[in-house]
N, C-alpha and C positions, 0 to 999 in steps of 0.2 A: 557556448562560449562562457568563460569565467567573467563575472561582473562584480562590481562593487555593490554590496547590499546594504552597508551602513557606514556612515561617517559621523563620529560623535566626539564632542569636545569634553575634556576632563580638566577642571580647574582645581588645583590642590596646593596646599602650602606646608609641605614637610620641611620646615626651617626657613623657607621663603616661597614666594608664589611661583608656580609653574603652570603653563597652559599646554596641554598635551592633546594631540589629535589621534584618535583611533579609527583606522579604516579596516573594515572586514569584507572579505570577498565571499562569493557564493560557494567557494571550495573550503571555507572556514579558515583561511589564512588571514592573520592579523598583521597590520603594519602600524608602526608608531612614528609620529612626527612631533617635533618641538615647535610651539607657537608662542613662546614667552617673549614679551616686550616689557622690560622692567618699568614698573610704574604706570603702564598702560595695558595691563594684561587683559582686562575685560573688553577693551575695544577690539582686540584681535579675536577674543572668544566670540563676541557678537558677530563680527565680520564672517567668521567661519560658520557659525551656527545658522545665521540668517541668510547668508548669501552664497557661501561656497559649498557647504555640505549637501544641500539639495541638488546641486549640479552634478555631484559625483556619483550618486546612486544610479546604477544601470550602466555605468561606463566600464570599459575594459581597463583593469588596473595595469596592464602591461604597457599601455600607450602613455608613457611618462612624458615624453616631449610634447605630444599633442595636448595632454592635459595641462601642462605648464603654459603653453601658448594660449589655450582657451581661457585660463584664469588671468593671464596677463593682458592679452589683447582684447579678449571678449568683454571685459568689464568697462571698457572705454577709459575709465579713470586708472591711470597707470602709476606705478612706482609708489614711493612713500613707505614708511616703516610698517604701518598696519597692513597694507595690501601685501607687501613683499614677505612679511613674516607669516601671514596666512598661506600664501603660495608655498613658502618654504616648508611648512608643516605637511602639506599635501605631498610635496615632492619627496621629502624624507620618508614618509610612510609608504609611498609607492616603490621607492628603491628598496626599502625594508622587505616589502612583499616580494619583489622580484628576486631578491637574494634568497629568501626562504623557499620560493618555488624552485629556484635553480639548485638549492642546496649549497650555496656558496656565500662567503662573506662579501659585502658590497665592494670592497676594494678589488676583489678579483674580477668583478663585472666592469670595473673602471679601467681595466688593462693590467691588473696584477700589481704586485709590490714593486716599487722602484727603490725601496730601501728596506733595511731590516727592522727599523724602528723609527719613531717620531721624536725628535729632540723637543723637549718642552721646557718652558721657563715658569718659575714659581713667583710668588709675591712675598717679599720681605719688607717689613715696615715697622715703624715705631713712633712713639710719642716724642722721642728725641733721638739724637744720633746714637747714644749708648744703647738704647733699646733696639734700634735698627741693627746695629752691629751684632747684637745677640741673636736677632732673628735671622740674619744672614748666616751666621754660624750654624744655627739649627737646621736651616734648609740645605746647606752644603753637607752637613753630616748625614742628611737623609738621601744624599746621592745626586742632588740636582747639579747640573752643569751650567745652568743659566738662571740668573736671579734678577728680578725687577726690584729696585730699591727705592723706597719712598719714606720720608719722615716728615712729621709736622714741622712747618716753618715756625720758629720762635715767635710767639705772639699770635699765631693763627692755628692753635692746636686742634681746633674742630674742623679744619678744612678737609674736604673730600680727598681721599687718597691714603688715609691711614686706617688701621683697623678699629672696629667698634670697641667701646670700653669693656665689653663682656669678655674680651680675649678670644672670641671665637673667630670664625672665618669672616673676612672683610665683607660687609654688607651695607652699602651706603643708603639703600632705601629702608628707612628705619621708622617712619611714622606715617599716619594717614594723611597728614598735611606736610608739605615740604619743610624740612628744617632749613634755617637760614644761617649761613656761615659768612664770615668776613674774609676778604681776600685783598692782598696788597702785593703787587708785582715786584716792587723794589726789593723788599726783604727776601723774597723768593729767589730773585736773580743772584743775590749775594750768597744765599744759603745753599742752593743746590750744588754748586761746585765744591763747597766745603764738605757737604754731606757725602757726595759721591767720592771725593778725594779720600775721606776717612775710610770708606769701604775698601778702596784700592790699597791704602796704606796698611790696613790690617790684614787683608786677605790676598793681596797681590793680583796678578793678571792671569791666573790659571783657570778662570771661569768667565763666562759671558756675563756682562753687567748691562742692564737695561734701566731706563727711566721714563716715566710718563708725565707729561706736562698738563694733560687734561684740557688741551685747546685754549690755554689761558693767556697766551702771549700774542703780541703783534708780530708781523714777519721780521721786522728789524730786531726786536727783542729776542725772538727765537734764534736769529742768526748770531746774535751776541752770545746767547747761552751755549749754542752749539760750539762756537769757537772756544769759549771758556772751558768746555768739557772735553776738548780734544785730547789733552794729556791723559785722561782717564780711559780712553779707548772704549767707548760704549759700543755695545752690539747695535743699539739704536736709541734714538731720541724719539719718543712716541707722542703723536698728537700735539705738535708744538703750537699750532694756531687753529682757530675755528675752521672747520673743514669745508664750509660751503664755497670758499674762494680758492679754487685749485691753483690759480696763477700766483697766489701769495708765496707758494713754495719756490718760485724763481728767486725771490729776494733772499730766502733762507739759504738756498744753494750757493748764492754768490758770496756768502760770508762764513761758511763752515764746511768741513769735510766729514763731520759727524754723520753717520747714516741716519736716515729719516724713515719713520714708519707712520702710517695713518690709515684710517678706513673703517674703524669699528662702528661708526654711525652711518656708513654708506649703505644704500639699499640696492644699487644696480651698477652695471658696468659704466653707465653714463656719469656716475658720480666720481669716477676715478680715471676716466679715459685720458684726460689731459695730463694728469699726474703720471700716468704710466707711459704714454707715448712720448712725452717730453723728458722722461727719465728724471722727474723731479722728486721721486721717492725711491727708496731702496727696498722697502717691504710694504706689501699691501695687506691690510688687516681685516678685510671684509669677513663676516661670519656666515656660517651656513644657515643660521636661523633668520638673520635680518637681511640677507642678500639673495633671497629667492630659492634657497635650498641647494642641494648637490648639483642640480642641472645648471643653474646660473652661476654658482660659485666657480665651477670648472671653466666656464666661459671667461670669467674675470681672470682666473689664474692662467689660462692659455694666452690671453692678450698680454699679461704681465711677462710671461715667458719669452715672448718675442722681443721684449725690450730690456731683458736682464733684470727685471724686478722679481724679487722672491716673495714667497708667501709668509705670513705671520699671523694667522687667524686669531681673532678675538675668541677667547674661551673662558669667560668669567663664570662664577658660581651662579649668576642670575640667568644663565642658560642651563637647561636641564641636562642630565646625563644622556638623554637621547641626542641632543645637539653635540655633546662632546664626542660621542661615538661616531656620529656622521662626519664630524670634522676630521677625526683620526683616519677614517676610511679614505677621505679625499687626500689627506696629507700623505698617506702611504703610496698613493698612485701618481701624484703630479711630479714632473721632472724638476720644477723650480721651487720645491719646498725649501723654506728657510727655518721656521721654528713655529711652535704651537703654544699658545697661552694655556696654562692649566692651573686652576685655583682650587680644584676639588669642590665638594658639596657639603654643606652644613647638615649634620644629623638633625632630624631622622630621615633625610632624603633616601638613604639606603633601604628603608622599610617600604618605599613605594617603587623605586627604580632599581632593578637588578641588572648589573652590567657584567660584561666579559672582558672589558679592556683592562690592561695591566700597566704598572709603572715599575721600572727597574733600572737603576744606574743612569738616571737622567733621561731615559727614553720611555715612550709609551707604545703600546701595540693594541689595535682594536680587537684582537682575538679572531678566531676562525669559525665562530658560530655563524650559521646562515643568516643573511640579512645584516642588520646593524649590530646585532648582539646585545640588545637591551630589551627587557621585558618590564611591564608596568603592572603592579599589583593594585587592581581597581578597588578591592575591598579595603586595603590599607589607605588608599587615597582619600576615601570618604571621611576618614578620621582626622583629616587635616584641612579644615575649611579655609576658604580664601581669607586673607588677612590684608586689608587695604594698607598699602605703603607707597610712598612716593620718594623720588630722588631729591636730594637737597638742592637748594638754590644758593649761589654765591653772590654776595654783594660787595662792592668796593667800600672803602672807608667812608665815602661821601653818601652811601646809601643806594647808589645806582646798581642795577643788576649786571653781573658779570657772567662770563661763560663758566662752565662747570667748575 
């Protein structure tokens, strides 16, 4: 019988920190999984190395569901971002192995393609509205059909949600200790409709427009914002309130018809059960890395399908190309797919992660290589040591801590 002979964690920072799990079988087949938790990478690495990897050696790699249940139920301590990210890495690696053994891309093992390609949205942003409009134009010229638009609120230029001053890909985790930014809800509520209105005025309605609130509003403030944005026909308003209170979305629903999306910080089906079954959201944004891997993400999406909620998975640059590939395989196969976030990866990530997925005319495809279609150059990885970085903290003008 084929067994797992080694499970090993690789921590590398080619542009930003990534945690990768490598599983090797007695037949010499290697599977890769992403275990990156932005700002808490070493917590997941230790969880895997000290507690999970020893359990995997000697197990049958084909028993994906059984392994998932062992790691979830067997630990007694369930859920949470560290646990579920670790489980996700194992799950992705086992699906990667199963695809390679079968000689098929993972989406074929999930039922085959339900579409020809995966609609993705990009991030356009700027330090002011003029810079944002230039960035939107650049992305539309690249062929994107959906654009998330963010601009710094006047007087709050350092706020999380706009690109780093180096002009490279957006990366909020920028220092070993958290940067502290100021936040004021009033100016934002006045500015956001003006900013998004400027995008529509210049570029029209021939593409999908999205906006992220970063969990910063109360339910009634979010309802007011959603109402004010209705003339601009957003594809969605993302993360309007802190996500712990699912019932808060009832208030938002009462005040706006703007579609709502949430879920990037969720770790399990229980975090979004009420949101889905009460139809309080339109898109569920759980990610393959932080919600238990392909196995559990499919359960969340299947529940969402029953209630007319579509998918919109989190896909930032702080998840590795392994996660991006895994997300695309799920996206290709689920019936209720909506859209996929795609931010790309900061160089020199391409020196460590070799991918087969492609982008063309607004759509991505995972490729048809067996497994996930990603390989990791371990020799290159050692040249990019871990670089401690943490996400920023927002404070209100009175000095108290605010949400993201």
